[in-house]
FIKOLZA-1660 file (N, C-alpha, C; in steps of 0.1 Angstrom, whole numbers, plus 5000, padded with zeros to 4 digits):
% residues 103
   i   px   py   pz ch aa at
   1 4813 4990 5034  A  M  N
   1 4827 4988 5037  A  M CA
   1 4834 5000 5031  A  M  C
   2 4841 5007 5040  A  N  N
   2 4849 5018 5035  A  N CA
   2 4863 5014 5030  A  N  C
   3 4871 5023 5024  A  A  N
   3 4883 5019 5018  A  A CA
   3 4893 5013 5027  A  A  C
   4 4894 5018 5040  A  Q  N
   4 4903 5012 5049  A  Q CA
   4 4899 4998 5053  A  Q  C
   5 4886 4995 5055  A  E  N
   5 4882 4982 5058  A  E CA
   5 4884 4973 5046  A  E  C
   6 4883 4978 5034  A  L  N
   6 4886 4970 5022  A  L CA
   6 4901 4966 5022  A  L  C
   7 4909 4975 5024  A  L  N
   7 4924 4972 5025  A  L CA
   7 4927 4962 5036  A  L  C
   8 4921 4964 5047  A  D  N
   8 4923 4954 5058  A  D CA
   8 4918 4940 5054  A  D  C
   9 4907 4939 5047  A  D  N
   9 4901 4926 5043  A  D CA
   9 4911 4920 5032  A  D  C
  10 4916 4928 5023  A  L  N
  10 4925 4923 5013  A  L CA
  10 4938 4918 5019  A  L  C
  11 4943 4925 5029  A  R  N
  11 4955 4921 5036  A  R CA
  11 4953 4907 5043  A  R  C
  12 4941 4906 5049  A  E  N
  12 4938 4893 5056  A  E CA
  12 4937 4882 5046  A  E  C
  13 4934 4885 5033  A  R  N
  13 4933 4875 5023  A  R CA
  13 4947 4873 5016  A  R  C
  14 4957 4880 5021  A  H  N
  14 4971 4879 5016  A  H CA
  14 4973 4885 5002  A  H  C
  15 4965 4896 5000  A  V  N
  15 4966 4904 4988  A  V CA
  15 4975 4916 4991  A  V  C
  16 4985 4917 4982  A  E  N
  16 4994 4929 4983  A  E CA
  16 4988 4940 4974  A  E  C
  17 4986 4951 4980  A  V  N
  17 4980 4963 4973  A  V CA
  17 4989 4975 4974  A  V  C
  18 4992 4981 4962  A  S  N
  18 5000 4993 4962  A  S CA
  18 4995 5002 4951  A  S  C
  19 4999 5015 4952  A  A  N
  19 4995 5024 4942  A  A CA
  19 5007 5025 4932  A  A  C
  20 5003 5026 4919  A  A  N
  20 5013 5028 4909  A  A CA
  20 5008 5040 4900  A  A  C
  21 5011 5052 4905  A  G  N
  21 5005 5064 4898  A  G CA
  21 4991 5064 4900  A  G  C
  22 4983 5064 4889  A  D  N
  22 4968 5064 4890  A  D CA
  22 4962 5050 4889  A  D  C
  23 4971 5040 4891  A  S  N
  23 4966 5026 4891  A  S CA
  23 4968 5019 4904  A  S  C
  24 4960 5009 4906  A  L  N
  24 4962 5000 4917  A  L CA
  24 4970 4988 4912  A  L  C
  25 4980 4984 4920  A  R  N
  25 4988 4972 4917  A  R CA
  25 4984 4961 4928  A  R  C
  26 4979 4950 4923  A  L  N
  26 4975 4939 4932  A  L CA
  26 4983 4926 4929  A  L  C
  27 4988 4920 4940  A  V  N
  27 4994 4907 4939  A  V CA
  27 4986 4898 4948  A  V  C
  28 4979 4888 4943  A  A  N
  28 4969 4880 4951  A  A CA
  28 4971 4865 4948  A  A  C
  29 4968 4857 4958  A  P  N
  29 4967 4843 4956  A  P CA
  29 4956 4840 4945  A  P  C
  30 4958 4829 4938  A  R  N
  30 4949 4825 4928  A  R CA
  30 4935 4823 4934  A  R  C
  31 4925 4829 4927  A  G  N
  31 4911 4827 4930  A  G CA
  31 4906 4837 4940  A  G  C
  32 4914 4846 4946  A  V  N
  32 4910 4856 4955  A  V CA
  32 4902 4867 4949  A  V  C
  33 4907 4872 4937  A  L  N
  33 4902 4883 4930  A  L CA
  33 4890 4879 4922  A  L  C
  34 4878 4878 4928  A  T  N
  34 4866 4874 4921  A  T CA
  34 4861 4886 4913  A  T  C
  35 4851 4884 4905  A  E  N
  35 4845 4895 4897  A  E CA
  35 4838 4905 4906  A  E  C
  36 4832 4900 4917  A  E  N
  36 4826 4909 4927  A  E CA
  36 4836 4918 4934  A  E  C
  37 4847 4912 4938  A  L  N
  37 4858 4920 4944  A  L CA
  37 4864 4930 4934  A  L  C
  38 4866 4926 4922  A  R  N
  38 4871 4935 4912  A  R CA
  38 4862 4947 4910  A  R  C
  39 4849 4945 4910  A  R  N
  39 4839 4956 4909  A  R CA
  39 4841 4965 4921  A  R  C
  40 4842 4960 4933  A  I  N
  40 4843 4968 4945  A  I CA
  40 4856 4976 4944  A  I  C
  41 4867 4969 4940  A  L  N
  41 4880 4976 4939  A  L CA
  41 4879 4988 4929  A  L  C
  42 4872 4986 4918  A  S  N
  42 4870 4996 4908  A  S CA
  42 4862 5008 4914  A  S  C
  43 4851 5005 4921  A  D  N
  43 4843 5015 4927  A  D CA
  43 4851 5023 4938  A  D  C
  44 4860 5017 4945  A  R  N
  44 4867 5023 4956  A  R CA
  44 4881 5028 4952  A  R  C
  45 4884 5027 4939  A  K  N
  45 4898 5030 4935  A  K CA
  45 4903 5044 4939  A  K  C
  46 4895 5054 4937  A  P  N
  46 4900 5068 4941  A  P CA
  46 4903 5068 4956  A  P  C
  47 4895 5062 4964  A  E  N
  47 4897 5062 4979  A  E CA
  47 4909 5054 4982  A  E  C
  48 4911 5042 4976  A  L  N
  48 4922 5033 4978  A  L CA
  48 4935 5040 4974  A  L  C
  49 4935 5047 4963  A  L  N
  49 4947 5054 4958  A  L CA
  49 4951 5065 4968  A  L  C
  50 4941 5072 4974  A  K  N
  50 4944 5082 4984  A  K CA
  50 4951 5076 4996  A  K  C
  51 4945 5065 5001  A  L  N
  51 4950 5058 5013  A  L CA
  51 4965 5053 5010  A  L  C
  52 4967 5048 4998  A  L  N
  52 4980 5042 4995  A  L CA
  52 4990 5052 4990  A  L  C
  53 4986 5064 4988  A  G  N
  53 4996 5074 4984  A  G CA
  53 4997 5076 4970  A  G  C
  54 4988 5071 4961  A  G  N
  54 4988 5074 4947  A  G CA
  54 4981 5087 4944  A  G  C
  55 4981 5090 4931  A  S  N
  55 4973 5102 4927  A  S CA
  55 4977 5115 4934  A  S  C
  56 4989 5117 4937  A  G  N
  56 4993 5129 4943  A  G CA
  56 4991 5130 4958  A  G  C
  57 4986 5120 4965  A  A  N
  57 4984 5120 4979  A  A CA
  57 4997 5117 4986  A  A  C
  58 4999 5120 4998  A  A  N
  58 5011 5117 5006  A  A CA
  58 5013 5102 5007  A  A  C
  59 5025 5097 5005  A  G  N
  59 5028 5083 5006  A  G CA
  59 5041 5080 4999  A  G  C
  60 5045 5067 5000  A  V  N
  60 5058 5064 4994  A  V CA
  60 5056 5051 4987  A  V  C
  61 5061 5051 4975  A  Q  N
  61 5061 5039 4966  A  Q CA
  61 5075 5034 4964  A  Q  C
  62 5077 5022 4959  A  P  N
  62 5090 5017 4957  A  P CA
  62 5098 5027 4947  A  P  C
  63 5110 5029 4950  A  D  N
  63 5119 5037 4942  A  D CA
  63 5115 5052 4942  A  D  C
  64 5109 5056 4953  A  S  N
  64 5105 5070 4955  A  S CA
  64 5118 5078 4958  A  S  C
  65 5116 5091 4959  A  G  N
  65 5128 5100 4961  A  G CA
  65 5134 5099 4975  A  G  C
  66 5146 5103 4976  A  Q  N
  66 5154 5103 4988  A  Q CA
  66 5147 5111 4999  A  Q  C
  67 5141 5122 4996  A  A  N
  67 5134 5131 5006  A  A CA
  67 5123 5123 5013  A  A  C
  68 5115 5116 5005  A  D  N
  68 5104 5108 5011  A  D CA
  68 5110 5097 5020  A  D  C
  69 5121 5091 5016  A  A  N
  69 5127 5080 5024  A  A CA
  69 5132 5086 5037  A  A  C
  70 5138 5098 5037  A  E  N
  70 5143 5104 5049  A  E CA
  70 5132 5108 5058  A  E  C
  71 5121 5113 5052  A  R  N
  71 5109 5117 5060  A  R CA
  71 5103 5106 5067  A  R  C
  72 5102 5094 5061  A  I  N
  72 5097 5082 5067  A  I CA
  72 5106 5077 5078  A  I  C
  73 5119 5077 5075  A  A  N
  73 5129 5071 5084  A  A CA
  73 5129 5080 5097  A  A  C
  74 5125 5092 5096  A  A  N
  74 5125 5101 5108  A  A CA
  74 5112 5100 5116  A  A  C
  75 5102 5094 5110  A  M  N
  75 5088 5093 5116  A  M CA
  75 5089 5085 5129  A  M  C
  76 5082 5090 5140  A  P  N
  76 5080 5082 5152  A  P CA
  76 5071 5070 5148  A  P  C
  77 5073 5058 5155  A  L  N
  77 5065 5046 5151  A  L CA
  77 5050 5049 5152  A  L  C
  78 5045 5056 5162  A  D  N
  78 5031 5059 5163  A  D CA
  78 5026 5067 5151  A  D  C
  79 5033 5076 5146  A  E  N
  79 5029 5083 5134  A  E CA
  79 5029 5074 5121  A  E  C
  80 5040 5066 5120  A  F  N
  80 5040 5057 5109  A  F CA
  80 5028 5047 5109  A  F  C
  81 5024 5043 5121  A  A  N
  81 5013 5033 5122  A  A CA
  81 5000 5040 5118  A  A  C
  82 4998 5053 5120  A  R  N
  82 4986 5060 5116  A  R CA
  82 4986 5064 5102  A  R  C
  83 4998 5064 5095  A  A  N
  83 4999 5070 5082  A  A CA
  83 4994 5062 5071  A  A  C
  84 4992 5049 5073  A  G  N
  84 4986 5040 5063  A  G CA
  84 4996 5038 5051  A  G  C
  85 5009 5038 5054  A  L  N
  85 5019 5037 5043  A  L CA
  85 5023 5023 5040  A  L  C
  86 5027 5021 5028  A  I  N
  86 5033 5008 5024  A  I CA
  86 5047 5012 5018  A  I  C
  87 5057 5007 5025  A  V  N
  87 5071 5011 5021  A  V CA
  87 5078 4998 5018  A  V  C
  88 5085 4998 5006  A  Q  N
  88 5093 4986 5002  A  Q CA
  88 5108 4991 5002  A  Q  C
  89 5116 4984 5009  A  V  N
  89 5131 4987 5009  A  V CA
  89 5139 4975 5005  A  V  C
  90 5150 4977 5000  A  K  N
  90 5159 4966 4997  A  K CA
  90 5169 4964 5008  A  K  C
  91 5169 4952 5014  A  S  N
  91 5177 4949 5025  A  S CA
  91 5190 4942 5021  A  S  C
  92 5202 4949 5023  A  S  N
  92 5214 4942 5020  A  S CA
  92 5217 4931 5029  A  S  C
  93 5212 4932 5041  A  V  N
  93 5215 4921 5051  A  V CA
  93 5207 4909 5048  A  V  C
  94 5194 4910 5044  A  L  N
  94 5186 4899 5041  A  L CA
  94 5187 4895 5026  A  L  C
  95 5192 4904 5018  A  G  N
  95 5194 4901 5004  A  G CA
  95 5181 4900 4996  A  G  C
  96 5171 4908 5000  A  C  N
  96 5158 4908 4993  A  C CA
  96 5151 4921 4996  A  C  C
  97 5140 4923 4990  A  R  N
  97 5131 4935 4993  A  R CA
  97 5122 4932 5005  A  R  C
  98 5120 4941 5014  A  V  N
  98 5112 4940 5026  A  V CA
  98 5101 4950 5025  A  V  C
  99 5089 4945 5028  A  L  N
  99 5077 4954 5027  A  L CA
  99 5072 4957 5041  A  L  C
 100 5071 4970 5044  A  F  N
 100 5066 4975 5057  A  F CA
 100 5052 4981 5054  A  F  C
 101 5042 4976 5062  A  V  N
 101 5029 4981 5061  A  V CA
 101 5024 4986 5074  A  V  C
 102 5020 4999 5074  A  S  N
 102 5015 5005 5087  A  S CA
 102 5000 5002 5088  A  S  C
 103 4996 4998 5099  A  D  N
 103 4982 4996 5101  A  D CA
 103 4977 5001 5114  A  D  C
% end
């Protein structure tokens, strides 16, 4: 299983995955993150960080700079879909944060 397939599998299991610098941030339902899955995540961490935009790779994390936000806002939808980005924005209309995941 490559890193993209692993991310797809995690999303199917309702696991939120994001990069936080050189670390992975996971929010998962209870019982999903087994020891086996944790080992796989550890083995694939560099690849996952690259896909998610951590460790200096291109991508956007919450509270990133205005330039990144403007670059993403200007992206055509097909480019956003291929970029593998996870973007979190605060919606004043909905009154909460909204997570956009390209796949």
